[in-house]
Each structure stands twice: as C-alpha cells, then as structure tokens.
C-alpha positions in Angstrom: 88.6 121.3 116.1 88.4 124.2 114.0 87.1 123.9 110.4 90.1 125.2 108.3 92.1 122.5 110.8 89.5 119.7 109.3 89.4 121.5 105.7 93.2 120.8 106.4 93.8 116.9 107.3 90.9 116.6 104.9 93.1 117.6 102.1 96.0 115.5 103.9 94.3 112.5 103.6 93.7 112.8 99.9 97.4 113.5 98.8 98.4 110.5 102.0 96.0 108.3 99.8 97.5 109.5 96.2 101.1 109.3 97.1 100.1 105.4 98.4 98.4 105.0 95.2 101.8 106.3 93.0 104.1 104.4 94.8 102.5 100.9 93.9 103.2 102.0 89.9 102.1 104.6 88.0 101.9 106.3 84.0 103.1 109.3 82.8 100.9 111.6 80.5 100.8 114.9 78.8 97.4 116.5 78.6 96.1 118.8 76.2 97.4 122.1 78.3 101.5 120.6 78.3 100.6 119.7 81.9 102.6 116.0 83.2 100.5 114.4 85.4 101.1 111.3 86.7 98.4 108.2 87.1 98.2 105.1 89.3 98.8 102.4 86.9 95.7 99.8 88.3 97.1 96.1 89.5 94.8 93.0 89.5 96.1 92.3 93.5 94.6 95.4 94.0 91.0 94.1 93.3 91.3 90.7 93.8 93.6 89.0 96.6 94.9 85.3 97.8 92.7 86.1 100.9 89.7 86.3 98.6 90.4 83.5 97.0 91.4 81.5 100.2 88.4 82.0 102.5 85.5 80.8 100.8 87.9 77.4 100.1 88.7 77.3 104.0 85.3 77.2 104.7 83.8 75.1 102.1 86.1 72.5 103.8 85.4 72.6 107.3 81.9 72.7 107.0 82.0 69.3 104.9 84.3 68.2 107.5 81.8 69.1 109.8 78.3 67.1 107.6 81.2 64.4 107.6 81.9 64.3 111.3 77.6 64.6 112.6 77.1 62.1 109.8 79.8 59.5 109.3 81.9 58.9 106.4 80.1 56.2 105.0 76.4 58.3 105.3 78.2 60.9 103.7 79.0 59.4 101.0 75.9 57.8 100.6 74.0 60.9 100.1 76.6 62.6 97.3 76.2 59.7 95.7 72.4 60.3 95.5 73.0 63.8 94.1 75.1 62.6 91.8 71.9 61.3 90.7 69.4 63.7 90.5 69.4 66.8 87.9 72.0 68.7 87.1 71.8 71.0 89.8 72.2 68.2 92.4 75.0 66.6 90.4 77.3 70.1 90.2 76.3 70.5 94.1 77.7 66.5 94.3 81.0 67.4 92.2 81.9 70.3 95.4 80.8 67.4 97.8 82.5 64.6 97.1 85.2 64.1 99.4 88.7 64.3 99.1 91.6 64.0 101.4 91.6 67.5 103.1 88.0 66.5 104.2 89.2 63.7 105.3 92.0 64.8 107.5 89.9 67.8 108.6 86.9 65.0 109.8 89.4 63.3 111.4 90.6 66.7 114.0 86.8 67.6 114.8 86.4 63.8 115.3 88.4 63.8 117.8 88.3 67.5 119.3 84.1 66.5 119.5 84.4 63.2 121.6 
C-alpha cells in the first residue's frame, strides 16, 4: 500500500472512532474563537462494565467449590473456622471463604463430574 493510502486509512479510523464516541452522547461547547465543538460525555459503563465485576466473583465461587470438593464440606468448614479465630487478615479471608449456597451447589456439581 502506498504511504498516502496508509495516511488516509489512519485518518478514517480516527474519524470513525470519534463518531462512535459521539454516538454514545455528547455535549456542545462554544470555544474562545467562536467555533462550536462537540466532545463526548464520559460514562461509567465505559470504564466499569458488569462483566468486569462478574468474572472475579465467578472465579472465586468456582475455586471455593473446587476446594470444598477436594477437602469435603466438614473439613472445609473446620479450616474456615480456624481462620476466623486468627489475625485480622485471616478473619477477612474467612469472611470471603465461608460456605454459601452457591459454593455448595457448585461443589455438588463438581463432585458429580469428578466422581
């Protein structure tokens, strides 16, 4: 491809990106020299989406279910109770690792798959 065509394609991609940004919402401002300009309004959903929050929680529940499946429910509860009696960091870990209904269901499903 020639250099001119590459420069054109680059400018075209920038224009398309700008149009996509402005299609999500924009504000109009009058600049000092009298030129009317549009700038995109930033949204929280652009920075933080629901799936970004959901993936770590799903991974946490899956890993907890794997540990429960390997150790067994009673041994897991004993280990978490030992953590709950420890230092502040261990107590925080015990809070996040306590047995909940989602972990129990996932552990049962994993137990069926493994056995």
